[in-house]
N, C-alpha and C positions, 0 to 999 in steps of 0.2 A: 426568542426569535423563531418564527419559521425556517426552515431550511428546505430549499426547494433546490432542483437542477439549477446550477447556474449558468447564464450564457456565457461562454466560454470567450468568444472573441480573441483579442491577442491576448496570449499567456506568455509570459517571462519567468523563470526560476533560475536564479544564479546563486554562486556560493563564491566568496572570496577569502581564500585562508583559512576555511573554518577546519578546526581542529577540536578533538576532545581528549581529555584525561579522565581516568576514573583512579583517584588519589595518586600512587608514583606511576600507574601504567598508563601508557600513552595507547590511547584505544583508536585513534583516528590521525594519521597524521595530516598537514596541512593540505587542504586540496580546495582548487578553484576551479570554477565550471559556470557554463551557461547554457541551458535547454529553452526552447518554447515548443509551442504548440503548431501544427498536428505532429506527434511522432513519439516514438519509443525510445527510452535510454536504457541501456544495461548497466548496472553499477557493478563491477568484476574486482577481484583482490583476493588475496591467499585467506584462508580462514583465521580470525581474528584482526582483518585490517581496517575494519570497520565498517562495512557494508551496511549491517542492522543499525550501527550508532548513526551513521549519516542520514539514514532514512527517519530516525527518529528526531532527528534535529530540523530537519527538515518540514515535518509535519507539525511541529512545535512541542512535541512530548519532550525534549530533551533540550537545554541549554549548551550551546557550545562553549568549550572553554576558551576559545580564540576565533576571530574571524566573525564574518558575517551572511546572513543569509537574506535574500528578498523573494519575494513572491507576488506577481503582478497578476492578475486575471480580467479582464475585459476593461482596463484602465483604472482598477481598484487594486491598492497596494493592501497586502494583507499581513498584518504583524503575526508573530508566532501564535500569539493566544487567541487569533479568529481563523487560524488556518483550517481547524477541524471542519470549517463550514463549507469547504471548498476540497478537500483531500479526503481519500479513504485509503486506509493500510490493512493489508492482510498479512497477517504475521504469523509463524508457528507458535508464538508465545500466547496467542489469544486463544482462552478458555471460555466454554459457555456452562450454563446452568444444566447438570445433565439429567436432572429430573423432570426439566421442561423440554417441549418439542422442540423441532427446528423452529417452526413457523414461530411459537411464543418467546424464543429467545430473541428472534429478529424484531419482532414487534416492538418488545421491551425496548432494544436499543433503537428502535425507529421514531418511537414515541419520546425516549429522553433528548435523540436528537433534534426533535420538533419537525420531524420530516411530515410535508403535507401528504395527507392519505396514506398513512402508514400501513393499512393493510395491502393497498394496491402496491405500495414500495416492497412488501414482504413477497407479494406473490410474483412481483416482476424479477426480483432478486435471485429468488428459489427457482424460477424457471430460467434463468439465464445460465445458472450452475446445474441445472439438469436435477435437481433434487425436490420438485414438485410432489412426485409421487410419495415421498416421505416426511413429508410438511407437517404432519401430526404425530410422528412419531418420536420419542424420548431421546433427546441427544446422547444419551448413555448407552444406546442401542447400537450407536452409529460405529462403523470401523473408522480407522485412523483417513483413510481415503475420503470419508463422507464428511468427517469433519474439517478437513482440509477445505473441501467445497464450499461448507459453510462458513469458513472464514472469507472465503472469496464473496460469497452472497453478503456479508457483513459489510466487507469494505465499497459495495457499489450501490446500497441501500437508499443513497441519496445522489446517486447518479453524480459523482464528484469530477470537477474539471482536472484534478490530479489522482490518478490513479497509482499507488505505492505497492509493489508484490515484492515481499520478502520469503526468497525461496518458494515461489508458489506452486513449483511441482512435487513440493515434498509429499509423499505417501500416495502419489496419484499414479492413477494407471493411464494406458495410453488414452481411454475416452476421457478422463480427467484432464491431461494434458492437452488435449483438443478443445476443451472448455476454456484454459488458459490462454490458448491461442486466440479464440474467437474473443475473449474478452479484451485482449491488448489490442486486437486488431480494431474494435469497436472503440474503446476508449482512447486510443492515439489517432482515430480518425476525429476525433471532436474535441481533444484536449492532449493530456501528455500523461503518458505511463513511464516510471521508473520500475525495474526489474532488479533487485540485488540478486545475484546467482553467478556462480560458477560453472553451470549446466550448459554445454556445447549448444543443445538442442534450444534451450530457453533464449541466449544470447543472439540467434538467429531471428528472434521475432522482433529485435531492436534495429534501428538504423544507426545508431552511433554507441560508442561506449564511454563511461568515466571509470578509469583504472586508479585504483585505490594503491598507493603505497605501502612498503611497510613490510618488516619480517613476518606478519601475521602473529594470531595469538596474543596480540598485544605486545608493544614492545615497553621494555622497563625506562624508566627516566634516565 
């Protein structure tokens, strides 16, 4: 299926008693919430309280141990297996082929996703994160901050209705943080942005918060 920018319309993302365990460890205490477009929401909580876990559940990469989630975009309900069509995730865990250039990495991702006009999508994404001058450079030569910008470019390749950012300011200088702020503003005006963060500066980019409970670092059973 070809993936193009989705006409957002009415967007609703909700969770009801969402929780997750990794074996005996309680990684995410039950949380319920509802969010919609346009807007940006900060997901906050102690380290290990489940911010990254919640994003992975919402995007469909992880099945919750308990509870349920709903994502509705433009009147269409997206089950977890279809959510990659309308969501984008930038996470510190995302790695790239270091022997390939930035453009080659993104082109592979765009073609795999079925993005229409993949070369144009790569060009636009690199321009949005101000990496276009380094498009043809090997990722292995990139600094940690440049790799973080590339993760942001990866997340917006298909212009998702829901943009999810996991600690987006990691390794970024002031110019990079300005890029994050611009992306949040752009995507929150046309859809929904979720920012998993404990950074006070990043929290100010959102209009509301979902605060996760728990002692952090995963509670034992």
